[in-house]
C-alpha positions in Angstrom: 59.4 53.7 -145.9 57.2 52.7 -148.8 57.6 49.4 -150.5 56.1 48.1 -153.8 56.6 44.6 -155.2 57.1 44.8 -159.0 56.2 41.5 -160.6 58.1 40.3 -163.7 54.8 39.7 -165.6 54.0 43.4 -165.2 57.3 44.7 -166.7 57.1 46.5 -170.0 59.3 46.2 -173.1 60.8 49.0 -175.1 63.4 49.2 -177.9 66.9 50.3 -177.4 67.5 53.9 -178.4 69.4 52.7 -181.5 66.8 50.0 -182.2 69.3 47.2 -181.9 67.5 45.3 -179.2 64.8 45.4 -176.5 64.9 46.4 -172.9 62.8 44.8 -170.2 61.8 48.0 -168.3 61.6 47.3 -164.5 61.3 50.8 -163.1 61.9 54.4 -164.2 61.2 58.0 -163.5 60.7 61.0 -165.8 60.7 64.8 -165.2 57.5 66.0 -163.6 55.2 67.6 -166.1 56.8 66.1 -169.2 54.2 65.6 -171.9 56.0 62.4 -173.1 57.9 59.7 -171.3 60.8 59.4 -173.6 64.6 59.6 -173.6 64.5 63.4 -173.3 62.4 63.4 -170.2 64.1 60.4 -168.5 65.5 60.9 -165.0 66.5 57.3 -164.4 65.7 53.8 -165.7 66.4 50.3 -164.3 66.1 47.6 -167.0 67.5 44.3 -168.1 68.3 43.2 -171.6 70.0 40.4 -173.5 73.0 41.1 -175.6 73.2 38.4 -178.2 75.6 39.7 -180.8 78.4 42.1 -181.3 77.1 45.6 -181.9 77.2 49.3 -180.9 75.6 50.9 -177.8 73.1 53.6 -178.2 74.3 57.2 -178.1 72.8 58.8 -174.9 74.1 62.3 -174.3 73.7 63.5 -170.7 73.1 60.0 -169.3 75.4 58.1 -166.9 75.2 54.4 -167.1 75.9 51.5 -164.8 75.8 47.9 -166.1 76.3 44.4 -164.7 76.1 41.0 -166.3 73.7 38.7 -164.4 73.6 35.7 -166.8 76.3 34.4 -169.0 79.9 35.6 -169.1 82.6 37.0 -171.4 81.3 40.5 -172.1 83.7 43.3 -172.9 82.7 46.8 -173.8 85.2 48.4 -176.1 85.6 52.2 -176.7 88.3 54.1 -178.5 89.8 55.2 -175.1 89.3 52.2 -172.8 87.8 48.7 -172.4 85.2 47.8 -169.7 85.7 44.3 -168.5 82.5 42.4 -167.6 83.8 39.0 -168.3 82.9 37.9 -164.8 79.2 38.2 -163.8 78.2 40.7 -161.2 81.0 43.1 -162.0 79.7 46.7 -162.2 81.0 49.1 -164.9 80.3 52.8 -165.2 80.4 54.8 -168.4 78.8 57.8 -170.0 76.1 57.7 -172.7 78.3 59.8 -175.0 81.0 57.1 -175.2 81.3 55.2 -178.5 81.0 51.6 -177.3 80.9 48.3 -179.1 80.2 45.0 -177.4 82.4 42.0 -177.7 81.0 38.6 -176.6 83.7 36.0 -175.9 81.4 33.2 -174.7 78.0 33.7 -176.2 75.0 35.8 -175.3 74.6 37.5 -171.9 71.9 39.1 -169.9 72.7 42.5 -168.3 71.0 44.9 -165.9 71.3 48.6 -166.6 70.8 51.6 -164.4 70.8 54.8 -166.3 70.4 58.3 -165.0 70.3 62.0 -166.1 73.7 63.4 -165.2 73.6 66.2 -162.7 70.0 65.4 -161.6 70.5 61.9 -160.2 73.2 59.8 -158.5 73.2 56.0 -158.9 74.8 52.9 -157.6 74.5 49.3 -158.7 75.8 46.4 -156.6 75.3 42.6 -156.4 74.1 41.1 -153.1 75.5 37.6 -153.2 76.2 36.8 -149.6 73.9 37.2 -146.6 74.8 40.3 -144.7 73.9 43.9 -143.8 74.3 47.2 -145.6 73.0 50.7 -145.0 70.7 52.4 -147.4 70.6 56.2 -147.7 67.5 58.3 -148.5 66.3 57.7 -152.0 64.8 55.0 -154.2 66.2 51.4 -154.0 65.4 48.5 -156.3 66.1 45.0 -155.1 66.0 42.7 -158.1 65.8 38.9 -157.5 68.1 37.7 -160.3 67.5 34.0 -160.2 65.0 32.3 -157.8 63.4 33.8 -154.7 65.3 36.3 -152.6 64.7 37.0 -148.9 65.6 40.4 -147.3 64.9 42.3 -144.2 64.3 46.1 -144.1 64.0 47.7 -140.7 63.2 44.3 -139.1 60.4 43.7 -141.7 60.8 40.5 -143.8 60.2 40.4 -147.5 60.4 37.6 -150.0 60.9 38.7 -153.6 59.9 36.1 -156.2 62.5 35.2 -158.8 62.6 37.9 -161.5 60.6 40.3 -159.3 61.8 43.6 -157.8 61.1 45.3 -154.5 61.0 49.0 -154.9 61.8 50.8 -151.7 61.3 54.6 -151.2 63.2 55.9 -148.2 62.8 59.3 -146.6 65.3 58.4 -143.9 68.4 56.1 -143.7 67.6 52.4 -143.3 69.3 49.0 -143.1 69.0 46.2 -145.5 69.9 42.6 -144.7 70.1 39.9 -147.4 68.9 36.8 -145.7 69.0 34.4 -148.7 69.2 34.3 -152.5 70.9 36.5 -155.0 69.9 40.1 -155.8 71.0 43.2 -157.6 70.6 46.4 -155.7 70.1 49.6 -157.7 70.1 52.8 -155.7 68.9 56.2 -157.0 69.2 59.6 -155.3 67.8 62.8 -156.8 70.2 65.7 -156.4 68.4 68.4 -158.4 
């Protein structure tokens, strides 16, 4: 097990693919040997972003997306074939980057966390950790993001305190157990499949 604390002051910023807003980039991975770290070389990205007005989502062919509101409420993603209801915070929705989506804000701006991955190369999961308790973690990369205030967790009987806004990156070569001791966190899990 390898752990790295990612501090909020070290996060980088980058524009949305369509230029309509700005991501706070928390962690990502790109194809090995790629000359540029861009959308074409992206394997996965974990980021947060405010959504402050109605507007279209970026077109991201070949990318699977998970999204969760972590601040505010009333977000609905509308596509020609279905709606994705995120009115309640900490609800995870899954959609493809090819979908034509427009945001609807029913109660003002929101902050969301996104986990995006190259389809066929990476499998992803995004869950909220709101109540103290245990869960198992498979082999892969796991990101524990302390949403608001400090968060305390235990990994393989080792205690970690993640400062508010910070993220603990956990690389596992074997299955492990995670215990949320206190606080509120979002867990992003990434597993390379190709």
